[in-house]
MDAnalysis code that builds the backbone (N, CA, C; Angstrom):
import MDAnalysis as mda
import numpy as np

u = mda.Universe.empty(111, n_residues=37, atom_resindex=np.repeat(np.arange(37), 3), trajectory=True)
u.add_TopologyAttr("name", ["N", "CA", "C"] * 37)
u.add_TopologyAttr("resid", np.arange(1, 38))
u.add_TopologyAttr("resname", ["MET", "LYS", "PRO", "GLY", "PHE", "PHE", "GLY", "HIS", "ILE", "PHE", "LEU", "THR", "VAL", "LEU", "SER", "ILE", "ALA", "TYR", "PRO", "ALA", "LEU", "TRP", "TYR", "SER", "GLY", "LEU", "THR", "LYS", "ILE", "ARG", "THR", "ARG", "ARG", "ARG", "SER", "ARG", "ARG"])
u.atoms.positions = np.array([
    [7.829, 3.903, 25.243],
    [8.362, 3.993, 23.873],
    [8.594, 5.456, 23.491],
    [9.679, 5.700, 22.816],
    [9.972, 7.066, 22.369],
    [9.163, 7.382, 21.109],
    [8.677, 8.613, 20.984],
    [7.890, 8.999, 19.805],
    [8.680, 8.835, 18.511],
    [9.990, 9.111, 18.573],
    [10.813, 8.966, 17.375],
    [10.904, 7.511, 16.941],
    [11.011, 6.610, 17.927],
    [11.093, 5.179, 17.609],
    [9.785, 4.696, 16.993],
    [8.667, 5.142, 17.568],
    [7.354, 4.766, 17.046],
    [7.171, 5.306, 15.628],
    [7.615, 6.541, 15.416],
    [7.502, 7.132, 14.086],
    [8.324, 6.365, 13.060],
    [9.491, 5.872, 13.499],
    [10.351, 5.117, 12.589],
    [9.658, 3.828, 12.164],
    [9.018, 3.159, 13.116],
    [8.300, 1.912, 12.803],
    [7.126, 2.223, 11.870],
    [6.426, 3.329, 12.157],
    [5.273, 3.711, 11.343],
    [5.696, 3.979, 9.900],
    [6.823, 4.657, 9.731],
    [7.304, 4.969, 8.379],
    [7.709, 3.699, 7.641],
    [8.359, 2.774, 8.350],
    [8.787, 1.532, 7.701],
    [7.570, 0.718, 7.270],
    [6.550, 0.675, 8.127],
    [5.335, -0.076, 7.782],
    [4.644, 0.575, 6.591],
    [4.600, 1.904, 6.582],
    [3.962, 2.616, 5.472],
    [4.710, 2.357, 4.170],
    [6.045, 2.403, 4.240],
    [6.860, 2.216, 3.036],
    [6.643, 0.828, 2.446],
    [6.253, -0.138, 3.290],
    [6.037, -1.507, 2.798],
    [4.576, -1.705, 2.390],
    [3.659, -1.164, 3.190],
    [2.232, -1.413, 2.949],
    [1.692, -0.548, 1.808],
    [2.119, 0.718, 1.730],
    [1.566, 1.624, 0.711],
    [1.800, 1.122, -0.720],
    [3.033, 0.750, -1.099],
    [3.256, 0.228, -2.459],
    [2.437, -1.027, -2.725],
    [2.255, -1.869, -1.714],
    [1.485, -3.106, -1.893],
    [0.015, -2.774, -2.154],
    [-0.520, -1.816, -1.387],
    [-1.920, -1.427, -1.586],
    [-2.089, -0.756, -2.943],
    [-1.106, 0.063, -3.340],
    [-1.176, 0.753, -4.631],
    [-1.143, -0.260, -5.779],
    [-0.264, -1.275, -5.667],
    [-0.163, -2.292, -6.714],
    [-1.446, -3.113, -6.786],
    [-1.997, -3.451, -5.615],
    [-3.236, -4.237, -5.590],
    [-4.369, -3.416, -6.202],
    [-4.342, -2.104, -5.981],
    [-5.368, -1.241, -6.564],
    [-5.265, -1.228, -8.080],
    [-4.041, -1.217, -8.605],
    [-3.852, -1.226, -10.058],
    [-4.370, -2.528, -10.643],
    [-4.092, -3.639, -9.976],
    [-4.537, -4.938, -10.480],
    [-6.063, -5.003, -10.468],
    [-6.695, -4.401, -9.447],
    [-8.161, -4.408, -9.383],
    [-8.736, -3.609, -10.540],
    [-8.121, -2.472, -10.867],
    [-8.607, -1.644, -11.976],
    [-8.443, -2.398, -13.298],
    [-7.326, -3.093, -13.446],
    [-7.090, -3.841, -14.687],
    [-8.118, -4.950, -14.840],
    [-8.421, -5.656, -13.739],
    [-9.389, -6.749, -13.816],
    [-10.779, -6.195, -14.125],
    [-11.101, -5.017, -13.592],
    [-12.405, -4.410, -13.867],
    [-12.518, -4.053, -15.344],
    [-11.427, -3.516, -15.911],
    [-11.456, -3.149, -17.332],
    [-11.619, -4.394, -18.193],
    [-10.951, -5.473, -17.793],
    [-11.055, -6.718, -18.569],
    [-12.469, -7.275, -18.485],
    [-13.066, -7.208, -17.295],
    [-14.413, -7.763, -17.124],
    [-15.436, -6.948, -17.931],
    [-15.220, -5.635, -18.044],
    [-16.143, -4.792, -18.811],
    [-16.098, -5.166, -20.285],
    [-14.898, -5.450, -20.782],
    [-14.765, -5.840, -22.185],
    [-15.359, -7.235, -22.380],
])
C-alpha cells in the first residue's frame, strides 16, 4: 500500500468519525447538565 493512499483513507475516516464523536460528546454533556438539575 502506498503511504499517500493510506493517508487518504485515514483522513476520510477522521472526517467522518471526529464530527460523530464531537456530537456524541455534546449530547453527553447536555444529558449530564439535565441530570444535575
